DORO-614213 format. One record per residue (C-alpha): x, z, y; residue number from 0; residue in one letter. Coordinates in Angstrom, 1 decimal. Layout:
       xx       zz       yy     i   aa
        X        Z        Y   NUM    A
...
! end
This chain:
       xx       zz       yy     i   aa
     75.2    121.4     59.0     0    X
     78.4    119.8     58.0     1    X
     78.4    116.9     55.6     2    X
     81.2    115.8     53.1     3    X
     83.3    112.8     53.7     4    X
     81.9    111.2     50.6     5    X
     78.2    111.6     51.7     6    X
     79.1    110.2     55.1     7    X
     80.8    107.1     53.9     8    X
     77.8    106.3     51.7     9    X
     75.4    106.0     54.6    10    X
     74.8    102.4     55.6    11    X
     73.4    103.2     59.1    12    X
     74.2    105.8     61.6    13    X
     71.6    107.3     63.9    14    X
     73.6    110.2     65.3    15    X
     77.2    110.6     66.8    16    X
     79.5    111.7     63.9    17    X
     82.2    114.2     65.0    18    X
     85.2    115.2     62.8    19    X
     86.0    118.7     62.2    20    X
     89.4    119.4     60.6    21    X
     91.9    122.2     61.5    22    X
     90.4    125.1     63.5    23    X
     93.5    125.1     65.8    24    X
     92.5    121.6     67.0    25    X
     88.8    121.9     66.8    26    X
     87.8    125.4     67.7    27    X
     86.0    124.5     71.1    28    X
     84.0    121.9     69.0    29    X
     83.1    124.5     66.4    30    X
     82.1    127.1     69.1    31    X
     80.1    124.5     71.0    32    X
     78.3    123.7     67.8    33    X
     77.7    127.2     66.8    34    X
     76.4    128.4     70.2    35    X
     74.1    125.4     70.7    36    X
     76.1    123.8     73.6    37    X
     75.8    120.3     72.2    38    X
     72.1    120.7     71.7    39    X
     71.8    122.0     75.3    40    X
     73.2    118.6     76.4    41    X
     70.5    116.9     74.4    42    X
     72.9    115.8     71.6    43    X
     72.0    115.6     68.1    44    X
     75.4    115.5     66.3    45    X
     76.4    115.2     62.6    46    X
     79.6    117.2     62.1    47    X
     81.8    115.8     59.3    48    X
     84.5    118.0     57.6    49    X
     87.7    116.4     56.8    50    X
     90.7    117.9     55.0    51    X
     93.6    119.2     57.2    52    X
     97.1    120.5     56.5    53    X
     96.2    123.9     57.8    54    X
     93.7    124.5     55.0    55    X
     94.9    126.2     51.9    56    X
     92.7    124.0     49.8    57    X
     94.2    120.8     51.2    58    X
     95.8    118.7     48.4    59    X
     96.4    115.4     50.0    60    X
     99.9    114.2     50.8    61    X
    100.8    112.9     54.2    62    X
    103.3    110.1     54.1    63    X
    105.9    109.1     56.7    64    X
    105.1    105.4     56.5    65    X
    101.4    105.4     56.7    66    X
     98.7    107.3     58.6    67    X
     95.6    105.2     57.9    68    X
     95.4    106.2     54.2    69    X
     94.8    109.9     55.1    70    X
     91.3    111.3     54.6    71    X
     90.4    111.6     58.3    72    X
     91.7    108.2     59.1    73    X
     90.2    106.3     56.2    74    X
     86.8    108.0     56.9    75    X
     87.0    106.8     60.5    76    X
     88.0    103.2     59.5    77    X
     85.0    103.0     57.2    78    X
     82.6    104.2     60.0    79    X
     82.2    107.8     58.6    80    X
     83.2    109.4     62.0    81    X
     83.1    108.3     65.7    82    X
     85.5    110.8     67.3    83    X
     88.3    113.2     66.3    84    X
     91.1    115.3     67.9    85    X
     94.6    115.9     66.9    86    X
     98.1    115.9     68.5    87    X
     98.6    113.8     71.5    88    X
    101.3    111.6     69.8    89    X
     99.3    111.2     66.6    90    X
     96.3    110.0     68.5    91    X
     98.6    107.7     70.5    92    X
    100.1    106.2     67.3    93    X
     96.7    105.7     65.8    94    X
     95.1    104.2     68.9    95    X
     97.8    101.7     69.3    96    X
     98.5    100.7     65.6    97    X
     95.0    100.5     64.5    98    X
     94.5     97.8     67.1    99    X
     97.7     96.1     65.9   100    X
     96.6     96.2     62.3   101    X
     93.1     95.0     62.9   102    X
     91.4     98.2     62.0   103    X
     88.4     99.9     63.6   104    X
     89.3    100.4     67.2   105    X
     89.7    103.8     68.7   106    X
     90.9    104.6     72.2   107    X
     92.1    107.8     73.8   108    X
     89.1    109.2     75.7   109    X
     90.4    112.6     76.9   110    X
     93.3    115.1     76.9   111    X
     91.8    117.5     74.5   112    X
     90.6    121.1     74.8   113    X
     93.0    122.8     72.5   114    X
     96.8    123.4     73.0   115    X
     98.1    124.3     69.6   116    X
    101.2    126.2     69.2   117    X
    103.9    125.1     66.6   118    X
    106.9    127.2     65.5   119    X
    110.1    126.3     63.7   120    X
    110.5    129.0     61.1   121    X
    113.4    130.0     58.8   122    X
    113.8    132.7     56.1   123    X
    114.7    136.2     57.2   124    X
    118.2    135.9     55.7   125    X
    118.8    132.5     57.1   126    X
    122.3    131.8     58.6   127    X
    120.6    129.8     61.4   128    X
    119.9    131.7     64.6   129    X
    119.2    129.0     67.1   130    X
    117.8    125.5     66.9   131    X
    121.2    123.9     67.3   132    X
    122.4    125.4     64.1   133    X
    119.9    123.3     62.2   134    X
    122.1    120.2     62.8   135    X
    121.4    117.7     60.0   136    X
    119.2    120.2     58.2   137    X
    115.7    118.9     57.2   138    X
    112.7    120.6     58.8   139    X
    109.5    120.3     56.8   140    X
    106.7    118.8     58.9   141    X
    103.5    116.9     58.5   142    X
    104.6    113.3     59.1   143    X
    103.4    111.7     62.3   144    X
    101.2    114.7     63.2   145    X
    101.6    117.7     65.6   146    X
    104.1    119.6     63.6   147    X
    106.4    116.4     63.4   148    X
    106.2    115.4     67.0   149    X
    106.4    118.9     68.4   150    X
    109.4    119.6     66.2   151    X
    111.1    116.5     67.6   152    X
    110.3    117.7     71.1   153    X
    111.7    121.1     70.5   154    X
    114.8    120.1     68.7   155    X
    115.9    117.3     71.1   156    X
    116.7    120.0     73.7   157    X
    119.4    121.2     71.4   158    X
    120.6    118.3     69.2   159    X
    121.2    114.6     69.6   160    X
    118.6    112.4     67.9   161    X
    120.8    111.4     65.0   162    X
    121.2    115.1     64.0   163    X
    117.5    116.0     63.9   164    X
    116.2    115.6     60.4   165    X
    112.6    116.1     59.0   166    X
    111.1    116.0     55.6   167    X
    107.8    116.5     53.9   168    X
    106.9    119.6     51.8   169    X
    103.1    119.4     51.7   170    X
    100.5    121.5     53.5   171    X
    101.3    124.7     55.5   172    X
    101.2    127.0     52.5   173    X
    103.3    124.7     50.3   174    X
    106.0    124.3     52.9   175    X
    106.2    128.0     53.4   176    X
    106.7    128.4     49.6   177    X
    109.3    125.6     49.7   178    X
    111.1    127.6     52.5   179    X
    111.0    130.9     50.5   180    X
    112.3    129.0     47.4   181    X
    115.2    127.5     49.3   182    X
    114.1    123.9     48.9   183    X
    114.2    123.5     52.7   184    X
    116.0    125.4     55.4   185    X
    113.2    125.3     58.0   186    X
    109.6    124.5     58.4   187    X
    107.2    123.7     61.3   188    X
    104.0    125.7     61.3   189    X
    100.9    126.1     63.5   190    X
     98.3    128.9     63.5   191    X
     97.0    130.6     61.4   192    X
    100.2    129.9     59.4   193    X
    102.6    131.2     62.0   194    X
    100.9    134.5     61.7   195    X
    101.0    134.3     57.9   196    X
    104.8    133.6     58.1   197    X
    105.4    136.6     60.4   198    X
    103.3    138.8     58.0   199    X
    105.7    137.6     55.2   200    X
    108.7    138.6     57.4   201    X
    109.9    135.0     58.0   202    X
    111.7    134.4     61.3   203    X
    110.7    132.2     64.2   204    X
    113.5    130.2     65.6   205    X
    111.7    128.3     68.4   206    X
    108.1    127.5     69.3   207    X
    106.1    125.6     71.9   208    X
    102.5    124.7     72.7   209    X
    101.4    121.1     72.0   210    X
     98.7    119.2     73.6   211    X
     95.7    117.7     71.8   212    X
     94.0    114.4     72.7   213    X
     90.7    113.0     71.6   214    X
     90.0    109.5     70.2   215    X
     86.7    107.7     70.0   216    X
     85.1    104.5     68.9   217    X
     83.2    102.1     71.2   218    X
     80.1    103.5     69.5   219    X
     80.1    106.5     71.8   220    X
     79.4    105.5     75.4   221    X
     80.6    107.3     78.6   222    X
     77.5    109.4     79.1   223    X
     77.5    110.7     75.6   224    X
     81.2    111.6     75.7   225    X
     80.6    113.2     79.1   226    X
     78.0    115.5     77.5   227    X
     80.3    116.3     74.6   228    X
     83.2    117.3     76.9   229    X
     80.7    119.5     79.0   230    X
     79.8    121.3     75.8   231    X
     83.4    121.7     74.9   232    X
     84.2    123.0     78.4   233    X
     81.5    125.7     78.0   234    X
     83.0    126.6     74.7   235    X
     86.4    127.0     76.3   236    X
     85.0    129.5     78.8   237    X
     83.7    131.5     75.9   238    X
     86.9    131.4     74.1   239    X
     89.0    132.4     77.1   240    X
     86.8    135.4     77.5   241    X
     87.1    136.5     73.9   242    X
     88.3    134.5     70.9   243    X
     87.9    137.3     68.4   244    X
     84.3    136.4     67.3   245    X
     85.7    133.1     66.1   246    X
     88.9    133.9     64.3   247    X
     87.1    133.8     61.0   248    X
     87.6    130.0     61.0   249    X
     91.4    130.6     60.9   250    X
     91.2    133.4     58.3   251    X
     89.2    131.1     56.0   252    X
     92.0    128.4     56.2   253    X
     94.5    130.9     54.7   254    X
     92.4    131.7     51.7   255    X
     92.6    135.4     52.3   256    X
     96.3    135.6     53.0   257    X
     95.5    137.0     56.5   258    X
     93.1    139.6     57.9   259    X
     91.3    139.0     61.2   260    X
     93.5    141.6     63.1   261    X
     96.7    139.9     61.7   262    X
     96.1    136.6     63.5   263    X
     98.1    136.4     66.8   264    X
     95.4    135.2     68.9   265    X
     97.6    135.0     72.1   266    X
     98.9    131.8     70.7   267    X
     95.5    130.2     71.0   268    X
     95.2    128.3     74.2   269    X
     92.2    126.2     75.4   270    X
     91.1    124.3     78.5   271    X
     88.4    121.9     79.4   272    X
     88.9    118.2     78.4   273    X
     90.1    116.1     81.2   274    X
     91.0    112.4     81.8   275    X
     94.0    110.9     80.2   276    X
     96.1    109.7     83.2   277    X
     98.3    106.6     83.3   278    X
    101.4    108.9     84.0   279    X
    100.6    110.9     80.9   280    X
    100.3    107.7     78.9   281    X
    103.6    106.3     80.2   282    X
    105.5    109.5     79.4   283    X
    104.0    110.1     75.9   284    X
    103.9    106.5     74.8   285    X
    107.5    105.8     75.9   286    X
    108.7    108.9     74.2   287    X
    107.0    108.1     71.0   288    X
    108.4    104.5     71.0   289    X
    111.9    106.1     71.6   290    X
    111.6    107.9     68.4   291    X
    110.4    104.9     66.5   292    X
    107.0    106.6     65.7   293    X
    104.8    103.8     67.2   294    X
    105.2    100.1     67.7   295    X
    106.0     98.9     71.3   296    X
    104.0     96.7     73.5   297    X
    100.9     98.7     74.1   298    X
     99.4     99.2     77.6   299    X
     97.3    101.9     79.3   300    X
     94.5     99.5     79.6   301    X
     94.2     98.7     75.9   302    X
     94.8    102.3     74.7   303    X
     93.1    104.6     77.1   304    X
     89.4    104.6     78.2   305    X
     88.2    107.4     80.5   306    X
     84.6    106.2     80.4   307    X
     83.4    109.8     80.3   308    X
     84.4    110.3     83.9   309    X
     83.2    107.0     85.3   310    X
! end
């Protein structure tokens, strides 16, 4: 059974691994492994902690460009309320590096995650912009320092010089769609289930790409425990790759009824078993994130990554 963030923070001692659950697009393999008993099959007794995410229609928190550690998931982790979480690869990189710099609770990258979320740059149906290059100097609404932000930069830099790529904040996925429809922004970055919602509304996709997840964990979780967790997720991935439909209700719930199960474009959902985070992957991802000024320089593979689950 999931507990609230508030209940978790109040606990003075921890007896079980505490695993964050946020957006279904990031955490579906974890949800499936929980629902089908795969964690229990590995002998794990896990407490699942639900934290607000920007895909949830009920989410009201505001993500700022200049801080990530004040967000609900991050503050819960810093106070010891969760031990491991998943999000976009660059967001995990930023948090792993800068938590260490700021003297916050340590977290290391422990795997390339099991979900590859799809993000799309979306415009109004009557928009005069027909290709990404036409968004030169036009602000795209994103979640700062999370997957929609970084993936948008990755997409757009294939069409525009860095100085002409602009981003802004317009709230959660539902709010940024409304801001787009109201003409407050010219484009927004969305992930599922909100890409499907946008298509249902007649909005137009300008460009899209899959984006990798990674997983961060505290030192409280040892290698053997993580190994069991990743085995359970790998089993869930096999289930999802056979048929994801029994689990789309998680996405439908995030829209608050704006989408029916058969309206979710499930072909965008992509999953694979967790795997070690390689040095080459670190070098490429970290150097790119530094280039964009989204993480402080000076980190190393050794102080950021720990593949102890595979040792």
